[in-house]
FIBALO-636061 format. One record per residue (C-alpha): x, y, z; chain; residue number from 1; residue in three letters. Coordinates in pm, 1 decimal, decimal comma, always signed. Example, Ala and Ser with C-alpha at 12.3 -4.5 7.8 and 13.67 -1.06 7.14 Angstrom:
2
{{+1230,0 -450,0 +780,0} A 1 ALA}
{{+1367,0 -106,0 +714,0} A 2 SER}
***
This chain:
107
{{-3,7 +3,6 -17,7} A 1 UNK}
{{+177,2 +328,3 -112,8} A 2 UNK}
{{+189,6 +582,8 +167,1} A 3 UNK}
{{+365,4 +919,5 +199,0} A 4 UNK}
{{+594,0 +1005,1 +483,6} A 5 UNK}
{{+362,6 +1253,6 +633,8} A 6 UNK}
{{+87,8 +1026,4 +670,3} A 7 UNK}
{{+323,6 +771,8 +851,6} A 8 UNK}
{{+466,0 +1032,4 +1075,0} A 9 UNK}
{{+104,9 +1165,2 +1175,9} A 10 UNK}
{{-21,6 +811,1 +1243,2} A 11 UNK}
{{+310,6 +760,2 +1455,1} A 12 UNK}
{{+220,1 +1068,0 +1645,2} A 13 UNK}
{{-129,5 +951,3 +1700,0} A 14 UNK}
{{-32,8 +610,1 +1829,1} A 15 UNK}
{{+252,2 +730,7 +2052,5} A 16 UNK}
{{+20,3 +1024,1 +2194,9} A 17 UNK}
{{-271,1 +737,3 +2272,6} A 18 UNK}
{{-39,5 +507,8 +2429,1} A 19 UNK}
{{+84,3 +791,4 +2663,7} A 20 UNK}
{{-261,0 +917,9 +2747,7} A 21 UNK}
{{-348,0 +582,3 +2862,0} A 22 UNK}
{{-700,8 +612,6 +2795,3} A 23 UNK}
{{-715,7 +995,5 +2914,5} A 24 UNK}
{{-794,2 +1275,1 +2732,8} A 25 UNK}
{{-577,7 +1555,9 +2682,8} A 26 UNK}
{{-841,4 +1797,6 +2861,5} A 27 UNK}
{{-857,0 +1564,7 +3167,6} A 28 UNK}
{{-473,3 +1559,6 +3167,3} A 29 UNK}
{{-449,7 +1929,1 +3146,6} A 30 UNK}
{{-710,3 +1966,2 +3426,3} A 31 UNK}
{{-518,2 +1716,9 +3659,9} A 32 UNK}
{{-199,9 +1939,8 +3601,1} A 33 UNK}
{{-364,9 +2266,3 +3668,2} A 34 UNK}
{{-498,9 +2112,9 +3994,7} A 35 UNK}
{{-154,2 +1985,3 +4082,1} A 36 UNK}
{{-0,8 +2341,6 +4015,2} A 37 UNK}
{{-291,7 +2545,1 +4201,1} A 38 UNK}
{{-238,7 +2309,3 +4508,2} A 39 UNK}
{{+136,6 +2358,1 +4509,5} A 40 UNK}
{{+98,8 +2742,6 +4466,5} A 41 UNK}
{{-186,3 +2746,1 +4739,9} A 42 UNK}
{{+79,9 +2536,6 +4987,9} A 43 UNK}
{{+350,7 +2793,5 +4898,1} A 44 UNK}
{{+112,3 +3076,5 +4941,5} A 45 UNK}
{{+44,8 +2952,4 +5333,0} A 46 UNK}
{{+388,8 +2890,1 +5397,2} A 47 UNK}
{{+445,9 +3252,8 +5297,7} A 48 UNK}
{{+201,1 +3364,3 +5526,3} A 49 UNK}
{{+314,9 +3180,0 +5813,6} A 50 UNK}
{{+638,6 +3394,1 +5745,2} A 51 UNK}
{{+841,5 +3106,5 +5637,9} A 52 UNK}
{{+1107,8 +3129,5 +5325,0} A 53 UNK}
{{+943,6 +2953,3 +5059,1} A 54 UNK}
{{+1262,2 +2941,1 +4831,9} A 55 UNK}
{{+1374,1 +2637,4 +5009,3} A 56 UNK}
{{+1028,0 +2508,9 +4929,2} A 57 UNK}
{{+1043,8 +2576,1 +4556,7} A 58 UNK}
{{+1384,6 +2411,9 +4541,0} A 59 UNK}
{{+1243,3 +2092,3 +4723,5} A 60 UNK}
{{+904,1 +2078,1 +4509,5} A 61 UNK}
{{+1128,5 +2116,9 +4177,8} A 62 UNK}
{{+1370,5 +1794,8 +4310,6} A 63 UNK}
{{+1021,7 +1626,0 +4402,5} A 64 UNK}
{{+890,0 +1653,1 +4036,7} A 65 UNK}
{{+1214,5 +1559,5 +3872,0} A 66 UNK}
{{+1218,3 +1231,4 +4082,3} A 67 UNK}
{{+892,0 +1156,9 +3973,3} A 68 UNK}
{{+1024,1 +1133,7 +3632,1} A 69 UNK}
{{+1218,6 +820,1 +3741,3} A 70 UNK}
{{+1370,7 +528,1 +3523,0} A 71 UNK}
{{+1024,9 +311,8 +3520,9} A 72 UNK}
{{+873,1 +643,8 +3363,0} A 73 UNK}
{{+1155,0 +691,9 +3091,1} A 74 UNK}
{{+1127,1 +295,3 +3054,2} A 75 UNK}
{{+765,5 +328,2 +2979,9} A 76 UNK}
{{+796,8 +637,0 +2723,1} A 77 UNK}
{{+1077,2 +429,7 +2528,5} A 78 UNK}
{{+863,0 +134,9 +2539,9} A 79 UNK}
{{+575,1 +331,5 +2388,2} A 80 UNK}
{{+781,5 +481,2 +2161,3} A 81 UNK}
{{+918,1 +174,8 +2006,4} A 82 UNK}
{{+556,5 +24,7 +2015,2} A 83 UNK}
{{+425,2 +330,5 +1799,8} A 84 UNK}
{{+718,9 +295,1 +1536,3} A 85 UNK}
{{+652,4 -38,7 +1495,5} A 86 UNK}
{{+300,6 -37,8 +1450,1} A 87 UNK}
{{+304,0 +265,9 +1240,7} A 88 UNK}
{{+576,2 +244,6 +1014,4} A 89 UNK}
{{+621,7 -115,0 +1022,5} A 90 UNK}
{{+241,7 -196,7 +944,4} A 91 UNK}
{{+270,7 -19,3 +604,3} A 92 UNK}
{{+560,7 -265,9 +474,1} A 93 UNK}
{{+383,5 -540,0 +265,6} A 94 UNK}
{{+705,3 -707,9 +117,2} A 95 UNK}
{{+912,3 -967,8 +327,2} A 96 UNK}
{{+1256,8 -774,7 +183,3} A 97 UNK}
{{+1104,7 -416,3 +306,6} A 98 UNK}
{{+1013,4 -564,7 +667,1} A 99 UNK}
{{+1344,5 -750,3 +684,4} A 100 UNK}
{{+1538,1 -415,6 +584,1} A 101 UNK}
{{+1326,1 -247,6 +862,0} A 102 UNK}
{{+1414,4 -495,4 +1091,9} A 103 UNK}
{{+1785,2 -474,8 +1017,5} A 104 UNK}
{{+1792,4 -103,5 +1030,9} A 105 UNK}
{{+1576,7 -32,9 +1330,8} A 106 UNK}
{{+1669,6 -306,4 +1558,0} A 107 UNK}
***
């Protein structure tokens, strides 16, 4: 089946996005992120009202956020990426030779 590169790439992006969203909509994820941001702002505002220095709290919050993006999450992203590539690009290959070339170059 002849397809162009743009179609393949758009198909890959849609598939990768669906794997990453895990059954949630973009709106739901944005709302969750907004709620988390508002909670953190409220917590920092409360600390500021108590007269505490919030600089260290901001640093700790940033460190906590970076720790949440641990090796497990990175592995999931990589696995989702590979799955999306194989299913979006590999599915368009009909000939055995083309699939063998794809396997050799990609894996």
